[in-house]
N, C-alpha and C positions, 0 to 999 in steps of 0.2 A: 574867359581870359586868361590870357598869358601874363604870368607873374617877373615881372622884370625885377633882376636884381641889380644894382650897383658894385662893381668889383673893387674888393678892397685893397688900399696901397700896402703891399707886402714890404715890413722892414726886417731886418734883424730879428725883429724883439716879437715880430709876429710868430705865434707859436700852430705850426703847419704839422711835425713830424711826430707820427705813434711811437711807443715803446721797440715796436719790433723793426720800424725803418731805423729810430734812433741806436738800436744795436748794431744793425747791420753798417751803418756808417762811421760808427765810430769803432767800431770790433770791441763792443764790450757785450760782454752776455745779458741776456735780460735781468736773470739774479742779479748780476752785479750792480745794472742802472738802479733797482730795487733797495741792494746792500747801499748804495750812495744816496739816497733818499731816505731812506732809514738814519743815518748816522750822518745827517743834515751837511751834507756838501754841497747840493741842488735842490730844489723845488720848482718840477716843471709845474705846468699850469695844465689844469683840472677840463675837461668838458663837464656839463650838467649831470651826466651819468659817468663821472667820475675816471674817466680815461686819459693816460696820462698823454701831455702833449710835450712835443719839444721843440724849442726855437734853433735859430742857428748860434744864439749865445749861447744856449745851453749845452749844444755842439762842441763849441770850444770850448766852454768850462771841462765837460766829459774828457775829453782828448787830452787836459791840464793834467784833470784827476788819474787819468791812465796812464801819462807819462809819471808821473809821480807816485804812484803804486807801483809801477816796475821799477823805480829805486828803490824800493821798500821804506818810503815814507809810511809814518803810522797816519792813524787819522785823525789825531791831533796837529800835528806837524804837516801835513796836507789843509786842514783849515786856516791856520798859522798863515802860510802859503799862500792860498787863495784871499785872505783877508787884505796880504800885503799886496797884492795886485790889485784889487780892487779901488 
């Protein structure tokens, strides 16, 4: 018997992008995405197998982080700016 799946309503908070897709969409190298997570600037969702999954909101935040990094803002400054925007 075929199993029927109900489609999940996708929102901006639905985690759908792997780290490779997030890298391509934001222009940020994978190692930098890991560095951003390690420094607490973003916490992507994880699958049961611990694979990172990013959502649209995460991608927007990553683009903000990238813009701040390009302006030579340090990690502490990025944290403050992101907290003020939230």
